C-alpha positions as a Markdown table, in Angstrom:
| # | Residue | x | y | z |
|---|---|---|---|---|
| 1 | Met | 0.0 | -0.1 | 0.4 |
| 2 | Leu | 3.1 | 2.3 | 1.1 |
| 3 | Val | 4.2 | 1.8 | -2.5 |
| 4 | Ile | 1.1 | 2.6 | -4.4 |
| 5 | Leu | 0.7 | 5.5 | -2.3 |
| 6 | Thr | 4.3 | 6.7 | -3.3 |
| 7 | Phe | 4.0 | 6.0 | -7.0 |
| 8 | Val | 0.7 | 8.5 | -7.1 |
| 9 | Tyr | 2.5 | 11.0 | -4.9 |
| 10 | Val | 5.7 | 10.9 | -7.5 |
| 11 | Cys | 3.0 | 11.3 | -10.6 |
| 12 | Ala | 1.2 | 14.0 | -8.6 |
| 13 | Thr | 4.2 | 15.9 | -8.2 |
| 14 | Arg | 6.0 | 15.7 | -11.9 |
| 15 | Arg | 2.4 | 16.9 | -13.0 |
| 16 | Leu | 2.6 | 19.8 | -10.7 |
| 17 | Ala | 6.0 | 20.5 | -11.9 |
| 18 | Lys | 4.9 | 20.6 | -15.6 |
| 19 | Ile | 2.1 | 23.0 | -14.5 |
| 20 | Ala | 4.6 | 25.5 | -12.8 |
| 21 | His | 7.1 | 25.4 | -15.8 |
| 22 | Ala | 4.5 | 26.0 | -18.2 |
| 23 | Gln | 3.2 | 29.2 | -15.8 |
| 24 | Asn | 6.2 | 30.1 | -15.6 |
| 25 | Asp | 6.9 | 30.1 | -19.4 |
| 26 | Leu | 3.6 | 32.0 | -19.6 |
| 27 | Thr | 4.3 | 34.4 | -17.1 |
| 28 | Arg | 7.5 | 35.4 | -19.0 |
| 29 | Ile | 5.5 | 36.1 | -22.1 |
| 30 | Ile | 2.8 | 38.1 | -20.5 |
| 31 | Gln | 4.9 | 40.0 | -18.1 |
| 32 | Arg | 8.2 | 40.9 | -20.1 |
| 33 | Ala | 9.1 | 44.3 | -21.7 |
| 34 | Tyr | 8.3 | 44.7 | -25.4 |
| 35 | Leu | 9.5 | 47.5 | -27.2 |
| 36 | Ser | 7.9 | 49.6 | -30.2 |
| 37 | Ile | 9.9 | 51.5 | -32.5 |
| 38 | Glu | 7.5 | 54.1 | -33.7 |
| 39 | Ile | 7.8 | 56.8 | -36.3 |
| 40 | Gly | 9.0 | 60.1 | -34.8 |
| 41 | Asn | 9.0 | 62.0 | -38.1 |
| 42 | Ile | 12.0 | 64.2 | -39.4 |
| 43 | Arg | 12.3 | 67.3 | -37.9 |
| 44 | Ser | 14.1 | 70.2 | -39.9 |
| 45 | Leu | 16.4 | 72.2 | -38.1 |
| 46 | Thr | 15.6 | 76.1 | -37.7 |
| 47 | Asp | 19.1 | 77.6 | -37.5 |
| 48 | Glu | 21.1 | 75.4 | -40.1 |
| 49 | Asp | 20.2 | 73.4 | -43.1 |
| 50 | Gly | 19.2 | 69.6 | -42.5 |
| 51 | Phe | 16.9 | 67.6 | -40.6 |
| 52 | Ile | 17.0 | 65.0 | -37.9 |
| 53 | Pro | 15.6 | 61.8 | -38.1 |
| 54 | Arg | 13.6 | 60.6 | -34.9 |
| 55 | Ile | 12.2 | 57.5 | -33.7 |
| 56 | Ile | 9.9 | 57.1 | -30.5 |
| 57 | Ile | 10.8 | 54.1 | -28.5 |
| 58 | His | 7.9 | 52.7 | -26.6 |
| 59 | Asn | 7.9 | 50.3 | -23.7 |
| 60 | Val | 4.4 | 48.5 | -24.5 |
| 61 | Gly | 5.1 | 45.6 | -22.1 |
| 62 | Arg | 4.5 | 45.1 | -18.1 |
| 63 | Leu | 8.1 | 45.0 | -16.8 |
| 64 | Pro | 11.0 | 47.9 | -17.1 |
| 65 | Ala | 13.1 | 47.7 | -20.0 |
| 66 | Glu | 16.4 | 47.8 | -19.1 |
| 67 | Asn | 20.1 | 48.6 | -20.9 |
| 68 | Val | 17.8 | 50.4 | -23.9 |
| 69 | Ala | 20.4 | 51.3 | -26.3 |
| 70 | Trp | 19.9 | 52.5 | -30.0 |
| 71 | Val | 21.7 | 52.9 | -33.4 |
| 72 | Phe | 20.8 | 54.2 | -36.7 |
| 73 | Gly | 22.1 | 52.8 | -39.7 |
| 74 | Lys | 23.0 | 55.4 | -42.3 |
| 75 | Pro | 19.9 | 57.0 | -44.3 |
| 76 | His | 19.2 | 55.6 | -47.7 |
| 77 | Phe | 18.0 | 57.8 | -50.5 |
| 78 | Thr | 16.5 | 55.3 | -53.1 |
| 79 | Ser | 13.8 | 55.0 | -55.8 |
| 80 | Glu | 13.3 | 51.4 | -54.8 |
| 81 | Asn | 9.7 | 51.1 | -52.9 |
| 82 | Asp | 10.8 | 47.8 | -50.9 |
| 83 | Trp | 14.7 | 48.4 | -49.9 |
| 84 | Lys | 16.1 | 46.4 | -47.4 |
| 85 | Pro | 19.4 | 46.8 | -45.6 |
| 86 | Val | 22.3 | 44.6 | -46.4 |
| 87 | Asn | 24.0 | 44.4 | -42.9 |
| 88 | Glu | 23.5 | 45.6 | -39.6 |
| 89 | Pro | 24.4 | 49.2 | -38.5 |
| 90 | Asp | 27.4 | 49.5 | -36.1 |
| 91 | Ala | 27.1 | 49.1 | -32.3 |
| 92 | Pro | 24.3 | 50.4 | -30.4 |
| 93 | Thr | 24.6 | 53.3 | -27.8 |
| 94 | Gly | 22.7 | 54.2 | -24.4 |
| 95 | Ala | 21.8 | 52.0 | -21.3 |
| 96 | Val | 19.0 | 53.9 | -20.0 |
| 97 | Thr | 15.8 | 52.0 | -18.3 |
| 98 | Leu | 12.2 | 52.6 | -19.6 |
| 99 | Ala | 9.6 | 52.1 | -17.6 |
| 100 | Pro | 6.3 | 50.3 | -18.7 |
| 101 | Gly | 4.3 | 52.7 | -20.6 |
| 102 | Ala | 6.7 | 55.2 | -20.7 |
| 103 | Lys | 8.3 | 56.7 | -24.5 |
| 104 | Met | 11.2 | 58.4 | -25.5 |
| 105 | Thr | 12.4 | 59.9 | -28.1 |
| 106 | Gln | 16.0 | 59.6 | -29.9 |
| 107 | Gly | 17.1 | 61.3 | -33.3 |
| 108 | Ala | 20.1 | 60.4 | -35.4 |
| 109 | Ala | 22.7 | 62.9 | -36.8 |
| 110 | Arg | 22.1 | 65.8 | -38.9 |
| 111 | Leu | 20.9 | 64.2 | -42.2 |
| 112 | Leu | 20.8 | 66.6 | -45.7 |
| 113 | Ile | 18.3 | 66.0 | -48.2 |
| 114 | Pro | 19.5 | 66.9 | -51.8 |
| 115 | Ala | 17.2 | 68.9 | -53.7 |
| 116 | Lys | 17.2 | 66.7 | -57.0 |
| 117 | Tyr | 16.0 | 63.9 | -54.8 |
| 118 | Arg | 12.7 | 66.0 | -54.2 |
| 119 | Asp | 11.8 | 66.2 | -57.6 |
| 120 | Glu | 12.2 | 62.6 | -58.5 |
| 121 | Asn | 10.3 | 59.8 | -57.3 |
| 122 | Met | 12.8 | 58.9 | -54.6 |
| 123 | Tyr | 12.4 | 57.4 | -51.1 |
| 124 | Leu | 14.2 | 58.0 | -47.7 |
| 125 | Tyr | 14.7 | 55.0 | -45.3 |
| 126 | Ile | 15.4 | 55.7 | -41.5 |
| 127 | Trp | 16.6 | 52.2 | -40.2 |
| 128 | Gly | 18.4 | 50.6 | -37.4 |
| 129 | Tyr | 17.8 | 48.5 | -34.1 |
| 130 | Val | 17.0 | 49.0 | -30.4 |
| 131 | Arg | 18.9 | 46.4 | -28.0 |
| 132 | Tyr | 17.4 | 45.9 | -24.7 |
| 133 | Asp | 16.9 | 43.5 | -21.5 |
| 134 | Asp | 13.3 | 42.6 | -21.2 |
| 135 | Gly | 13.3 | 41.5 | -17.5 |
| 136 | Phe | 13.7 | 37.6 | -18.1 |
| 137 | Gln | 16.2 | 37.6 | -21.2 |
| 138 | Pro | 19.2 | 40.0 | -21.9 |
| 139 | Gly | 20.3 | 41.3 | -25.6 |
| 140 | Arg | 16.6 | 41.5 | -27.0 |
| 141 | Val | 16.6 | 43.2 | -30.3 |
| 142 | Ala | 13.8 | 45.4 | -32.1 |
| 143 | Arg | 14.5 | 46.4 | -35.7 |
| 144 | Phe | 12.8 | 49.5 | -37.5 |
| 145 | Ser | 12.6 | 50.9 | -41.0 |
| 146 | His | 10.7 | 53.9 | -41.8 |
| 147 | Arg | 9.9 | 55.0 | -45.6 |
| 148 | Tyr | 9.6 | 58.6 | -46.5 |
| 149 | Asn | 8.3 | 59.6 | -49.6 |
| 150 | Leu | 10.2 | 62.7 | -50.5 |
| 151 | Lys | 8.2 | 63.8 | -53.1 |
| 152 | Leu | 5.4 | 64.9 | -50.3 |
| 153 | Ile | 7.6 | 66.5 | -48.4 |
| 154 | Ser | 6.1 | 70.2 | -47.6 |
| 155 | Pro | 8.4 | 73.4 | -48.3 |
| 156 | Val | 7.5 | 75.1 | -44.9 |
| 157 | Asp | 4.6 | 74.5 | -42.6 |
| 158 | Cys | 3.0 | 76.8 | -40.2 |
| 159 | Leu | 6.3 | 77.0 | -37.9 |
| 160 | Gly | 8.4 | 77.9 | -40.5 |
| 161 | Lys | 9.8 | 74.5 | -40.7 |
| 162 | Arg | 9.9 | 71.8 | -43.5 |
| 163 | Ala | 8.0 | 68.5 | -42.6 |
| 164 | Phe | 6.9 | 65.3 | -43.8 |
| 165 | Pro | 3.0 | 65.1 | -43.6 |
| 166 | Lys | 1.7 | 61.8 | -42.1 |
| 167 | Met | 0.5 | 60.5 | -45.8 |
| 168 | Ala | 4.5 | 60.5 | -46.8 |
| 169 | Val | 5.6 | 58.4 | -44.0 |
| 170 | Arg | 5.1 | 54.5 | -43.5 |
| 171 | Tyr | 6.7 | 51.4 | -41.7 |
| 172 | Ser | 8.8 | 49.7 | -44.3 |
| 173 | Asp | 7.7 | 46.1 | -45.2 |
| 174 | Asn | 11.2 | 44.8 | -44.5 |
| 175 | Tyr | 13.7 | 44.8 | -41.2 |
| 176 | Asn | 10.7 | 45.8 | -38.9 |
| 177 | Asp | 10.9 | 42.8 | -36.5 |
| 178 | Ser | 11.6 | 41.8 | -32.8 |
| 179 | Gln | 13.9 | 38.8 | -31.5 |
């Protein structure tokens, strides 16, 4: 009788261990930090020529995203509607913590848009990636690629700056993913 009871307890303990392991995996999926890289548009500079490409890093998860570091690839001008980067940009910079629900805006280096590109059917691709720790696993990566239609840039808006209207900007089909 003691052997049978011990066998039943061992089987029940194994089942509970499997349930606990599955619950742990589910908790990691539900509770971790998730970063969304949103279009921050391109802001023109007021005191000099050029633009500053921007992204908005948004923590849409439930845990703080730690060691958040970002990098922009070299902006790419092309007439291709579905351009894809051929390599990864340099190492990311930064090591900030982003609370759940928080957003931060980051800008790339100053960008000059040649006037000849504004008259043709050209696109500008702003791309790169953000690396972060999600609360359970270090080294998560969120890639971004945003496409700007250069033909739709407005020469001057109401604030005296050049800008891209919302209809000129979209997420690129390539290089937008998370790991």
